[in-house]
mmCIF file as gemmi writes it, N, C-alpha and C atoms, coordinates in Angstrom:
data_model
loop_
_atom_site.group_PDB
_atom_site.id
_atom_site.type_symbol
_atom_site.label_atom_id
_atom_site.label_alt_id
_atom_site.label_comp_id
_atom_site.label_asym_id
_atom_site.label_entity_id
_atom_site.label_seq_id
_atom_site.pdbx_PDB_ins_code
_atom_site.Cartn_x
_atom_site.Cartn_y
_atom_site.Cartn_z
_atom_site.occupancy
_atom_site.B_iso_or_equiv
_atom_site.pdbx_formal_charge
_atom_site.auth_seq_id
_atom_site.auth_asym_id
_atom_site.pdbx_PDB_model_num
ATOM 1 N N . UNK Axp A 1 ? 0.664 -1.017 0.002 1 0 ? 1 A 1
ATOM 2 C CA . UNK Axp A 1 ? -0.259 0.504 -0.141 1 0 ? 1 A 1
ATOM 3 C C . UNK Axp A 1 ? 0.525 1.19 -0.088 1 0 ? 1 A 1
ATOM 4 N N . UNK Axp A 2 ? 1.553 1.039 0.712 1 0 ? 2 A 1
ATOM 5 C CA . UNK Axp A 2 ? 3.227 2.394 0.58 1 0 ? 2 A 1
ATOM 6 C C . UNK Axp A 2 ? 3.022 3.017 -0.469 1 0 ? 2 A 1
ATOM 7 N N . UNK Axp A 3 ? 4.016 1.73 -1.298 1 0 ? 3 A 1
ATOM 8 C CA . UNK Axp A 3 ? 4.474 1.739 -2.514 1 0 ? 3 A 1
ATOM 9 C C . UNK Axp A 3 ? 3.124 2.897 -3.144 1 0 ? 3 A 1
ATOM 10 N N . UNK Axp A 4 ? 2.439 2.101 -3.451 1 0 ? 4 A 1
ATOM 11 C CA . UNK Axp A 4 ? 1.317 2.463 -4.486 1 0 ? 4 A 1
ATOM 12 C C . UNK Axp A 4 ? 0.715 3.989 -4.452 1 0 ? 4 A 1
ATOM 13 N N . UNK Axp A 5 ? 0.629 4.45 -2.957 1 0 ? 5 A 1
ATOM 14 C CA . UNK Axp A 5 ? 0.771 5.925 -2.205 1 0 ? 5 A 1
ATOM 15 C C . UNK Axp A 5 ? 2.029 6.917 -2.705 1 0 ? 5 A 1
ATOM 16 N N . UNK Axp A 6 ? 3.225 6.292 -2.917 1 0 ? 6 A 1
ATOM 17 C CA . UNK Axp A 6 ? 4.726 6.772 -3.413 1 0 ? 6 A 1
ATOM 18 C C . UNK Axp A 6 ? 3.579 7.029 -4.848 1 0 ? 6 A 1
ATOM 19 N N . UNK Axp A 7 ? 3.754 5.719 -5.785 1 0 ? 7 A 1
ATOM 20 C CA . UNK Axp A 7 ? 3.357 6.063 -6.997 1 0 ? 7 A 1
ATOM 21 C C . UNK Axp A 7 ? 2.568 7.001 -7.683 1 0 ? 7 A 1
ATOM 22 N N . UNK Axp A 8 ? 1.541 6.986 -7.078 1 0 ? 8 A 1
ATOM 23 C CA . UNK Axp A 8 ? 0.941 7.792 -7.423 1 0 ? 8 A 1
ATOM 24 C C . UNK Axp A 8 ? 1.168 9.515 -7.376 1 0 ? 8 A 1
ATOM 25 N N . UNK Axp A 9 ? 1.905 9.697 -6.417 1 0 ? 9 A 1
ATOM 26 C CA . UNK Axp A 9 ? 2.243 11.216 -6.674 1 0 ? 9 A 1
ATOM 27 C C . UNK Axp A 9 ? 2.948 11.986 -7.723 1 0 ? 9 A 1
ATOM 28 N N . UNK Axp A 10 ? 2.153 12.991 -7.867 1 0 ? 10 A 1
ATOM 29 C CA . UNK Axp A 10 ? 2.745 13.273 -9.562 1 0 ? 10 A 1
ATOM 30 C C . UNK Axp A 10 ? 4.259 13.758 -9.642 1 0 ? 10 A 1
ATOM 31 N N . UNK Axp A 11 ? 4.889 13.918 -8.3 1 0 ? 11 A 1
ATOM 32 C CA . UNK Axp A 11 ? 6.573 14.389 -8.106 1 0 ? 11 A 1
ATOM 33 C C . UNK Axp A 11 ? 7.135 12.891 -8.612 1 0 ? 11 A 1
ATOM 34 N N . UNK Axp A 12 ? 6.041 11.401 -8.261 1 0 ? 12 A 1
ATOM 35 C CA . UNK Axp A 12 ? 7.12 10.201 -8.669 1 0 ? 12 A 1
ATOM 36 C C . UNK Axp A 12 ? 6.469 10.001 -9.675 1 0 ? 12 A 1
ATOM 37 N N . UNK Axp A 13 ? 5.415 9.527 -9.855 1 0 ? 13 A 1
ATOM 38 C CA . UNK Axp A 13 ? 4.357 9.081 -10.705 1 0 ? 13 A 1
ATOM 39 C C . UNK Axp A 13 ? 5.342 8.68 -12.698 1 0 ? 13 A 1
ATOM 40 N N . UNK Axp A 14 ? 5.834 10.368 -12.434 1 0 ? 14 A 1
ATOM 41 C CA . UNK Axp A 14 ? 6.366 11.167 -13.951 1 0 ? 14 A 1
ATOM 42 C C . UNK Axp A 14 ? 7.58 10.401 -14.091 1 0 ? 14 A 1
ATOM 43 N N . UNK Axp A 15 ? 8.481 10.048 -13.507 1 0 ? 15 A 1
ATOM 44 C CA . UNK Axp A 15 ? 9.924 8.777 -13.197 1 0 ? 15 A 1
ATOM 45 C C . UNK Axp A 15 ? 9.078 7.318 -13.602 1 0 ? 15 A 1
ATOM 46 N N . UNK Axp A 16 ? 8.547 6.837 -13.499 1 0 ? 16 A 1
ATOM 47 C CA . UNK Axp A 16 ? 8.365 5.414 -13.49 1 0 ? 16 A 1
ATOM 48 C C . UNK Axp A 16 ? 7.408 5.629 -14.997 1 0 ? 16 A 1
ATOM 49 N N . UNK Axp A 17 ? 6.474 6.362 -15.361 1 0 ? 17 A 1
ATOM 50 C CA . UNK Axp A 17 ? 6.073 6.719 -16.807 1 0 ? 17 A 1
ATOM 51 C C . UNK Axp A 17 ? 7.144 6.581 -17.858 1 0 ? 17 A 1
ATOM 52 N N . UNK Axp A 18 ? 7.831 7.919 -17.358 1 0 ? 18 A 1
ATOM 53 C CA . UNK Axp A 18 ? 8.891 7.554 -18.57 1 0 ? 18 A 1
ATOM 54 C C . UNK Axp A 18 ? 10.135 5.982 -18.529 1 0 ? 18 A 1
ATOM 55 N N . UNK Axp A 19 ? 10.199 5.809 -17.035 1 0 ? 19 A 1
ATOM 56 C CA . UNK Axp A 19 ? 11.336 4.599 -17.295 1 0 ? 19 A 1
ATOM 57 C C . UNK Axp A 19 ? 9.894 3.624 -17.95 1 0 ? 19 A 1
ATOM 58 N N . UNK Axp A 20 ? 9.278 3.591 -18.298 1 0 ? 20 A 1
ATOM 59 C CA . UNK Axp A 20 ? 7.794 2.348 -18.857 1 0 ? 20 A 1
ATOM 60 C C . UNK Axp A 20 ? 8.141 2.424 -20.756 1 0 ? 20 A 1
ATOM 61 N N . UNK Axp A 21 ? 8.22 3.879 -20.843 1 0 ? 21 A 1
ATOM 62 C CA . UNK Axp A 21 ? 8.287 4.24 -22.063 1 0 ? 21 A 1
ATOM 63 C C . UNK Axp A 21 ? 9.926 4.379 -22.359 1 0 ? 21 A 1
ATOM 64 N N . UNK Axp A 22 ? 10.675 4.265 -21.779 1 0 ? 22 A 1
ATOM 65 C CA . UNK Axp A 22 ? 12.259 3.885 -21.712 1 0 ? 22 A 1
ATOM 66 C C . UNK Axp A 22 ? 12.474 2.447 -22.086 1 0 ? 22 A 1
ATOM 67 N N . UNK Axp A 23 ? 11.87 1.546 -21.672 1 0 ? 23 A 1
ATOM 68 C CA . UNK Axp A 23 ? 11.508 0.249 -22.084 1 0 ? 23 A 1
ATOM 69 C C . UNK Axp A 23 ? 11.332 -0.498 -22.779 1 0 ? 23 A 1
ATOM 70 N N . UNK Axp A 24 ? 9.577 0.407 -23.419 1 0 ? 24 A 1
ATOM 71 C CA . UNK Axp A 24 ? 9.329 -0.008 -24.531 1 0 ? 24 A 1
ATOM 72 C C . UNK Axp A 24 ? 10.17 0.235 -25.548 1 0 ? 24 A 1
ATOM 73 N N . UNK Axp A 25 ? 10.367 1.388 -25.68 1 0 ? 25 A 1
ATOM 74 C CA . UNK Axp A 25 ? 10.906 2.12 -26.906 1 0 ? 25 A 1
ATOM 75 C C . UNK Axp A 25 ? 12.855 1.388 -27.379 1 0 ? 25 A 1
ATOM 76 N N . UNK Axp A 26 ? 12.577 0.566 -26.19 1 0 ? 26 A 1
ATOM 77 C CA . UNK Axp A 26 ? 14.347 -0.132 -26.082 1 0 ? 26 A 1
ATOM 78 C C . UNK Axp A 26 ? 14.62 -1.789 -27.044 1 0 ? 26 A 1
ATOM 79 N N . UNK Axp A 27 ? 13.03 -1.999 -26.057 1 0 ? 27 A 1
ATOM 80 C CA . UNK Axp A 27 ? 12.657 -3.177 -27.247 1 0 ? 27 A 1
ATOM 81 C C . UNK Axp A 27 ? 12.057 -3.515 -28.207 1 0 ? 27 A 1
ATOM 82 N N . UNK Axp A 28 ? 11.575 -1.826 -28.815 1 0 ? 28 A 1
ATOM 83 C CA . UNK Axp A 28 ? 11.092 -2.108 -30.208 1 0 ? 28 A 1
ATOM 84 C C . UNK Axp A 28 ? 11.768 -1.795 -30.944 1 0 ? 28 A 1
ATOM 85 N N . UNK Axp A 29 ? 12.796 -1.182 -30.796 1 0 ? 29 A 1
ATOM 86 C CA . UNK Axp A 29 ? 13.608 -0.014 -31.676 1 0 ? 29 A 1
ATOM 87 C C . UNK Axp A 29 ? 14.271 -1.188 -32.474 1 0 ? 29 A 1
ATOM 88 N N . UNK Axp A 30 ? 14.441 -2.394 -32.512 1 0 ? 30 A 1
ATOM 89 C CA . UNK Axp A 30 ? 15.147 -3.467 -33.231 1 0 ? 30 A 1
ATOM 90 C C . UNK Axp A 30 ? 13.891 -3.471 -34.249 1 0 ? 30 A 1
ATOM 91 N N . UNK Axp A 31 ? 12.458 -3.529 -34.157 1 0 ? 31 A 1
ATOM 92 C CA . UNK Axp A 31 ? 11.949 -3.696 -35.051 1 0 ? 31 A 1
ATOM 93 C C . UNK Axp A 31 ? 11.667 -2.128 -36.128 1 0 ? 31 A 1
ATOM 94 N N . UNK Axp A 32 ? 11.361 -1.485 -35.017 1 0 ? 32 A 1
ATOM 95 C CA . UNK Axp A 32 ? 10.159 0.224 -36.14 1 0 ? 32 A 1
ATOM 96 C C . UNK Axp A 32 ? 11.804 0.792 -35.731 1 0 ? 32 A 1
ATOM 97 N N . UNK Axp A 33 ? 11.939 2.381 -36.743 1 0 ? 33 A 1
ATOM 98 C CA . UNK Axp A 33 ? 12.975 3.393 -36.242 1 0 ? 33 A 1
ATOM 99 C C . UNK Axp A 33 ? 12.35 4.35 -35.568 1 0 ? 33 A 1
ATOM 100 N N . UNK Axp A 34 ? 12.268 4.335 -34.509 1 0 ? 34 A 1
ATOM 101 C CA . UNK Axp A 34 ? 11.45 5.466 -33.521 1 0 ? 34 A 1
ATOM 102 C C . UNK Axp A 34 ? 11.513 6.351 -33.328 1 0 ? 34 A 1
ATOM 103 N N . UNK Axp A 35 ? 12.43 6.727 -34.469 1 0 ? 35 A 1
ATOM 104 C CA . UNK Axp A 35 ? 12.613 9.026 -34.122 1 0 ? 35 A 1
ATOM 105 C C . UNK Axp A 35 ? 11.682 8.635 -35.124 1 0 ? 35 A 1
ATOM 106 N N . UNK Axp A 36 ? 11.079 8.278 -36.131 1 0 ? 36 A 1
ATOM 107 C CA . UNK Axp A 36 ? 10.24 8.661 -37.212 1 0 ? 36 A 1
ATOM 108 C C . UNK Axp A 36 ? 8.815 8.339 -37.072 1 0 ? 36 A 1
ATOM 109 N N . UNK Axp A 37 ? 8.823 7.752 -36.137 1 0 ? 37 A 1
ATOM 110 C CA . UNK Axp A 37 ? 7.945 6.844 -35.766 1 0 ? 37 A 1
ATOM 111 C C . UNK Axp A 37 ? 7.357 7.005 -34.15 1 0 ? 37 A 1
ATOM 112 N N . UNK Axp A 38 ? 7.361 8.204 -33.456 1 0 ? 38 A 1
ATOM 113 C CA . UNK Axp A 38 ? 6.963 8.488 -32.095 1 0 ? 38 A 1
ATOM 114 C C . UNK Axp A 38 ? 5.723 8.119 -31.259 1 0 ? 38 A 1
ATOM 115 N N . UNK Axp A 39 ? 4.516 8.122 -32.568 1 0 ? 39 A 1
ATOM 116 C CA . UNK Axp A 39 ? 3.909 7.614 -32.001 1 0 ? 39 A 1
ATOM 117 C C . UNK Axp A 39 ? 3.275 6.627 -31.917 1 0 ? 39 A 1
ATOM 118 N N . UNK Axp A 40 ? 4.319 5.038 -32.085 1 0 ? 40 A 1
ATOM 119 C CA . UNK Axp A 40 ? 4.431 3.946 -31.693 1 0 ? 40 A 1
ATOM 120 C C . UNK Axp A 40 ? 4.245 3.918 -29.846 1 0 ? 40 A 1
ATOM 121 N N . UNK Axp A 41 ? 5.644 4.669 -29.772 1 0 ? 41 A 1
ATOM 122 C CA . UNK Axp A 41 ? 6.097 4.37 -28.328 1 0 ? 41 A 1
ATOM 123 C C . UNK Axp A 41 ? 4.697 5.225 -27.191 1 0 ? 41 A 1
ATOM 124 N N . UNK Axp A 42 ? 3.628 5.766 -27.779 1 0 ? 42 A 1
ATOM 125 C CA . UNK Axp A 42 ? 3.304 6.447 -27.166 1 0 ? 42 A 1
ATOM 126 C C . UNK Axp A 42 ? 1.476 5.612 -27.271 1 0 ? 42 A 1
ATOM 127 N N . UNK Axp A 43 ? 1.456 5.151 -28.347 1 0 ? 43 A 1
ATOM 128 C CA . UNK Axp A 43 ? 0.398 4.047 -28.724 1 0 ? 43 A 1
ATOM 129 C C . UNK Axp A 43 ? 0.619 2.632 -27.698 1 0 ? 43 A 1
ATOM 130 N N . UNK Axp A 44 ? 1.572 2.064 -27.673 1 0 ? 44 A 1
ATOM 131 C CA . UNK Axp A 44 ? 2.693 1.047 -26.723 1 0 ? 44 A 1
ATOM 132 C C . UNK Axp A 44 ? 1.68 1.818 -25.532 1 0 ? 44 A 1
ATOM 133 N N . UNK Axp A 45 ? 2.018 2.654 -24.816 1 0 ? 45 A 1
ATOM 134 C CA . UNK Axp A 45 ? 1.474 2.468 -23.627 1 0 ? 45 A 1
ATOM 135 C C . UNK Axp A 45 ? 0.87 2.473 -23.196 1 0 ? 45 A 1
ATOM 136 N N . UNK Axp A 46 ? -0.395 2.709 -23.833 1 0 ? 46 A 1
ATOM 137 C CA . UNK Axp A 46 ? -1.722 2.678 -23.411 1 0 ? 46 A 1
ATOM 138 C C . UNK Axp A 46 ? -2.091 1.541 -23.989 1 0 ? 46 A 1
ATOM 139 N N . UNK Axp A 47 ? -1.614 0.136 -24.179 1 0 ? 47 A 1
ATOM 140 C CA . UNK Axp A 47 ? -1.829 -0.738 -24.694 1 0 ? 47 A 1
ATOM 141 C C . UNK Axp A 47 ? -1.667 -1.717 -23.644 1 0 ? 47 A 1
ATOM 142 N N . UNK Axp A 48 ? -2.73 -2.563 -23.312 1 0 ? 48 A 1
ATOM 143 C CA . UNK Axp A 48 ? -3.105 -3.771 -22.652 1 0 ? 48 A 1
ATOM 144 C C . UNK Axp A 48 ? -0.85 -4.342 -22.922 1 0 ? 48 A 1
ATOM 145 N N . UNK Axp A 49 ? -0.478 -5.097 -21.914 1 0 ? 49 A 1
ATOM 146 C CA . UNK Axp A 49 ? 0.777 -5.828 -21.942 1 0 ? 49 A 1
ATOM 147 C C . UNK Axp A 49 ? 0.674 -6.824 -23.048 1 0 ? 49 A 1
ATOM 148 N N . UNK Axp A 50 ? -0.543 -7.748 -23.193 1 0 ? 50 A 1
ATOM 149 C CA . UNK Axp A 50 ? -0.955 -8.611 -24.12 1 0 ? 50 A 1
ATOM 150 C C . UNK Axp A 50 ? -0.84 -8.409 -25.931 1 0 ? 50 A 1
ATOM 151 N N . UNK Axp A 51 ? -0.128 -7.233 -25.977 1 0 ? 51 A 1
ATOM 152 C CA . UNK Axp A 51 ? -0.49 -6.864 -27.357 1 0 ? 51 A 1
ATOM 153 C C . UNK Axp A 51 ? 0.602 -5.689 -27.639 1 0 ? 51 A 1
ATOM 154 N N . UNK Axp A 52 ? 2.179 -5.802 -26.609 1 0 ? 52 A 1
ATOM 155 C CA . UNK Axp A 52 ? 2.971 -5.601 -27.672 1 0 ? 52 A 1
ATOM 156 C C . UNK Axp A 52 ? 4.419 -5.621 -27.14 1 0 ? 52 A 1
ATOM 157 N N . UNK Axp A 53 ? 3.664 -6.993 -27.827 1 0 ? 53 A 1
ATOM 158 C CA . UNK Axp A 53 ? 4.471 -7.985 -29.037 1 0 ? 53 A 1
ATOM 159 C C . UNK Axp A 53 ? 5.073 -7.238 -29.906 1 0 ? 53 A 1
ATOM 160 N N . UNK Axp A 54 ? 6.387 -7.081 -29.946 1 0 ? 54 A 1
ATOM 161 C CA . UNK Axp A 54 ? 7.709 -6.124 -31.059 1 0 ? 54 A 1
ATOM 162 C C . UNK Axp A 54 ? 6.738 -7.805 -32.439 1 0 ? 54 A 1
ATOM 163 N N . UNK Axp A 55 ? 7.177 -6.616 -33.222 1 0 ? 55 A 1
ATOM 164 C CA . UNK Axp A 55 ? 7.053 -6.684 -34.353 1 0 ? 55 A 1
ATOM 165 C C . UNK Axp A 55 ? 7.358 -5.601 -35.51 1 0 ? 55 A 1
ATOM 166 N N . UNK Axp A 56 ? 7.446 -5.457 -37.021 1 0 ? 56 A 1
ATOM 167 C CA . UNK Axp A 56 ? 7.817 -4.674 -38 1 0 ? 56 A 1
ATOM 168 C C . UNK Axp A 56 ? 7.038 -4.242 -38.41 1 0 ? 56 A 1
ATOM 169 N N . UNK Axp A 57 ? 6.089 -3.868 -38.482 1 0 ? 57 A 1
ATOM 170 C CA . UNK Axp A 57 ? 4.554 -3.549 -38.924 1 0 ? 57 A 1
ATOM 171 C C . UNK Axp A 57 ? 3.52 -2.646 -38.297 1 0 ? 57 A 1
ATOM 172 N N . UNK Axp A 58 ? 4.096 -1.881 -37.474 1 0 ? 58 A 1
ATOM 173 C CA . UNK Axp A 58 ? 3.449 -1.571 -35.307 1 0 ? 58 A 1
ATOM 174 C C . UNK Axp A 58 ? 2.232 0.114 -36.784 1 0 ? 58 A 1
ATOM 175 N N . UNK Axp A 59 ? 1.162 -0.25 -36.153 1 0 ? 59 A 1
ATOM 176 C CA . UNK Axp A 59 ? 0.168 1.154 -36.738 1 0 ? 59 A 1
ATOM 177 C C . UNK Axp A 59 ? 0.213 2.124 -35.262 1 0 ? 59 A 1
ATOM 178 N N . UNK Axp A 60 ? -0.01 3.162 -35.569 1 0 ? 60 A 1
ATOM 179 C CA . UNK Axp A 60 ? -0.308 3.898 -34.076 1 0 ? 60 A 1
ATOM 180 C C . UNK Axp A 60 ? -1.72 3.976 -33.426 1 0 ? 60 A 1
ATOM 181 N N . UNK Axp A 61 ? -2.492 3.61 -32.619 1 0 ? 61 A 1
ATOM 182 C CA . UNK Axp A 61 ? -4.135 4.353 -32.455 1 0 ? 61 A 1
ATOM 183 C C . UNK Axp A 61 ? -4.359 5.451 -32.231 1 0 ? 61 A 1
ATOM 184 N N . UNK Axp A 62 ? -5.384 6.058 -32.375 1 0 ? 62 A 1
ATOM 185 C CA . UNK Axp A 62 ? -5.46 7.264 -31.943 1 0 ? 62 A 1
ATOM 186 C C . UNK Axp A 62 ? -5.235 8.103 -30.937 1 0 ? 62 A 1
ATOM 187 N N . UNK Axp A 63 ? -4.721 7.609 -29.805 1 0 ? 63 A 1
ATOM 188 C CA . UNK Axp A 63 ? -4.335 8.015 -28.989 1 0 ? 63 A 1
ATOM 189 C C . UNK Axp A 63 ? -2.602 8.394 -29.176 1 0 ? 63 A 1
ATOM 190 N N . UNK Axp A 64 ? -2.103 7.254 -29.436 1 0 ? 64 A 1
ATOM 191 C CA . UNK Axp A 64 ? -0.834 7.489 -30.422 1 0 ? 64 A 1
ATOM 192 C C . UNK Axp A 64 ? -0.172 8.029 -30.933 1 0 ? 64 A 1
ATOM 193 N N . UNK Axp A 65 ? -1.115 8.927 -31.737 1 0 ? 65 A 1
ATOM 194 C CA . UNK Axp A 65 ? -1.21 10.456 -32.556 1 0 ? 65 A 1
ATOM 195 C C . UNK Axp A 65 ? -1.569 11.681 -31.917 1 0 ? 65 A 1
ATOM 196 N N . UNK Axp A 66 ? -2.698 11.209 -31.325 1 0 ? 66 A 1
ATOM 197 C CA . UNK Axp A 66 ? -2.581 12.401 -30.433 1 0 ? 66 A 1
ATOM 198 C C . UNK Axp A 66 ? -1.405 13.1 -29.733 1 0 ? 66 A 1
ATOM 199 N N . UNK Axp A 67 ? -0.586 12.207 -28.753 1 0 ? 67 A 1
ATOM 200 C CA . UNK Axp A 67 ? 0.471 12.845 -27.919 1 0 ? 67 A 1
ATOM 201 C C . UNK Axp A 67 ? 1.705 12.73 -29.195 1 0 ? 67 A 1
ATOM 202 N N . UNK Axp A 68 ? 1.794 12.233 -29.79 1 0 ? 68 A 1
ATOM 203 C CA . UNK Axp A 68 ? 2.241 12.187 -30.933 1 0 ? 68 A 1
ATOM 204 C C . UNK Axp A 68 ? 2.311 14.368 -31.899 1 0 ? 68 A 1
ATOM 205 N N . UNK Axp A 69 ? 1.823 14.351 -31.889 1 0 ? 69 A 1
ATOM 206 C CA . UNK Axp A 69 ? 0.992 15.936 -32.596 1 0 ? 69 A 1
ATOM 207 C C . UNK Axp A 69 ? 1.064 16.707 -31.527 1 0 ? 69 A 1
ATOM 208 N N . UNK Axp A 70 ? 0.74 16.199 -30.749 1 0 ? 70 A 1
ATOM 209 C CA . UNK Axp A 70 ? 0.376 17.475 -29.701 1 0 ? 70 A 1
ATOM 210 C C . UNK Axp A 70 ? 1.616 17.731 -28.629 1 0 ? 70 A 1
ATOM 211 N N . UNK Axp A 71 ? 1.43 16.239 -27.866 1 0 ? 71 A 1
ATOM 212 C CA . UNK Axp A 71 ? 3.27 16.628 -26.866 1 0 ? 71 A 1
ATOM 213 C C . UNK Axp A 71 ? 4.451 16.42 -27.345 1 0 ? 71 A 1
ATOM 214 N N . UNK Axp A 72 ? 4.594 15.534 -28.143 1 0 ? 72 A 1
ATOM 215 C CA . UNK Axp A 72 ? 5.991 15.701 -28.567 1 0 ? 72 A 1
ATOM 216 C C . UNK Axp A 72 ? 6.403 17.022 -28.716 1 0 ? 72 A 1
ATOM 217 N N . UNK Axp A 73 ? 5.446 17.957 -29.672 1 0 ? 73 A 1
ATOM 218 C CA . UNK Axp A 73 ? 5.667 18.698 -30.406 1 0 ? 73 A 1
ATOM 219 C C . UNK Axp A 73 ? 6.14 20.127 -29.118 1 0 ? 73 A 1
ATOM 220 N N . UNK Axp A 74 ? 5.63 19.707 -28.206 1 0 ? 74 A 1
ATOM 221 C CA . UNK Axp A 74 ? 5.954 20.696 -26.855 1 0 ? 74 A 1
ATOM 222 C C . UNK Axp A 74 ? 6.667 20.199 -26.089 1 0 ? 74 A 1
ATOM 223 N N . UNK Axp A 75 ? 6.997 19.12 -25.913 1 0 ? 75 A 1
ATOM 224 C CA . UNK Axp A 75 ? 8.662 18.397 -25.507 1 0 ? 75 A 1
ATOM 225 C C . UNK Axp A 75 ? 9.986 19.444 -26.278 1 0 ? 75 A 1
ATOM 226 N N . UNK Axp A 76 ? 9.601 19.2 -27.573 1 0 ? 76 A 1
ATOM 227 C CA . UNK Axp A 76 ? 10.815 19.847 -28.095 1 0 ? 76 A 1
ATOM 228 C C . UNK Axp A 76 ? 11.236 21.204 -27.901 1 0 ? 76 A 1
ATOM 229 N N . UNK Axp A 77 ? 10.245 22.144 -27.901 1 0 ? 77 A 1
ATOM 230 C CA . UNK Axp A 77 ? 10.082 23.592 -27.703 1 0 ? 77 A 1
ATOM 231 C C . UNK Axp A 77 ? 10.598 23.423 -26.421 1 0 ? 77 A 1
């Protein structure tokens, strides 16, 4: 219970989210050029684990596209 309370605090949860995205990117970069398809990482982040098996032709979902177009642009600025 203590760990749950710790993780749900915004100042901590951002680090766990970033670590999860890094793990996804590291696992998938052998199959897809994530530099040209960042929407794949954001799509994977929002999928259940059983849908995250790496393959060579991933397609972004609506949420992944939204994040790529809105938030990555802001992050670069």
